[in-house]
C-alpha positions in Angstrom: -40.5 203.0 127.7 -41.8 200.3 130.0 -38.7 198.8 131.7 -36.8 202.1 132.0 -39.8 204.0 133.1 -40.6 201.4 135.7 -37.2 201.5 137.2 -37.2 205.3 137.3 -40.7 205.3 139.0 -39.5 202.8 141.6 -36.4 204.8 142.3 -38.4 208.0 142.8 -40.9 206.2 145.0 -38.2 204.6 147.1 -36.3 207.8 147.4 -39.4 209.3 149.1 -39.6 206.3 151.3 -43.1 205.4 150.1 -44.7 202.1 149.5 -46.6 201.3 146.3 -49.8 201.5 148.5 -48.9 205.0 149.7 -48.1 206.3 146.3 -51.3 204.9 144.9 -53.3 206.5 147.7 -51.7 209.9 147.2 -52.4 209.8 143.4 -55.7 208.1 143.7 -54.5 205.1 141.7 -54.6 201.4 142.6 -51.6 199.7 144.0 -51.8 197.3 141.1 -51.4 200.2 138.6 -48.2 201.3 140.4 -46.9 197.7 140.4 -47.7 197.3 136.7 -45.9 200.5 135.8 -42.9 199.5 137.9 -42.8 196.0 136.4 -43.1 197.4 132.9 -46.3 195.5 132.1 -48.4 198.6 131.6 -47.7 202.2 130.7 -49.4 205.2 132.3 -51.6 207.4 130.1 -50.4 210.9 129.4 -52.4 212.6 132.3 -51.1 210.0 134.8 -47.5 210.5 133.6 -47.9 214.3 134.2 -49.3 213.7 137.6 -46.4 211.4 138.5 -43.8 213.9 137.2 -45.6 216.7 139.1 -45.8 214.7 142.3 -42.1 213.8 142.2 -41.2 217.4 141.0 -39.2 216.1 138.1 -39.4 216.7 134.3 -41.2 214.4 132.0 -37.9 213.9 130.2 -36.5 212.6 133.5 -39.5 210.3 134.0 -39.1 208.9 130.5 -35.3 208.5 130.9 -34.5 211.0 128.2 -32.2 212.6 130.7 -30.6 211.7 134.1 -31.0 215.2 135.4 -34.3 215.5 137.3 -34.8 219.2 136.5 -33.9 219.4 132.9 -35.8 220.3 129.8 -35.3 218.8 126.4 -36.2 221.0 123.5 -35.6 220.2 119.8 -32.8 217.8 120.7 -31.0 220.1 123.1 -31.1 219.5 126.8 -31.2 222.5 129.1 -30.1 222.0 132.7 -32.0 224.1 135.2 -30.9 225.1 138.6 -33.3 224.9 141.5 -34.7 228.4 141.2 -35.1 228.1 137.4 -37.0 224.8 137.9 -39.2 226.3 140.5 -40.0 229.3 138.2 -40.8 227.0 135.3 -43.0 224.9 137.5 -44.9 227.9 138.8 -45.3 229.2 135.2 -46.6 225.8 134.1 -49.0 225.7 137.0 -50.4 229.1 136.0 -50.6 228.0 132.4 -52.6 224.8 133.3 -55.0 226.8 135.4 -55.6 229.2 132.6 -56.1 226.4 130.1 -58.5 224.7 132.4 -60.6 227.9 132.8 -60.6 228.3 129.0 -62.1 224.8 128.8 
């Protein structure tokens, strides 16, 4: 995952016109962590990976280079391509689900 993930992260960050420092600050990480992820010397933990995907509004499959379509979903070997409104609906549903799970503890 490291090298491909690092390139994808750098692409997403650069597309937003952000420095490593800015991204680190926004996600409350260190610049060193971002640099290590981009260089492929470290991999993010699961929660950080989710935070990165949420921040860039892309799927985890996109972050992990399982698809080249930012708003796609891979289920049981099948990739579903989502249009913008479908992706927004799914994101809203996931947000509600996470809030519910958090309340359930």
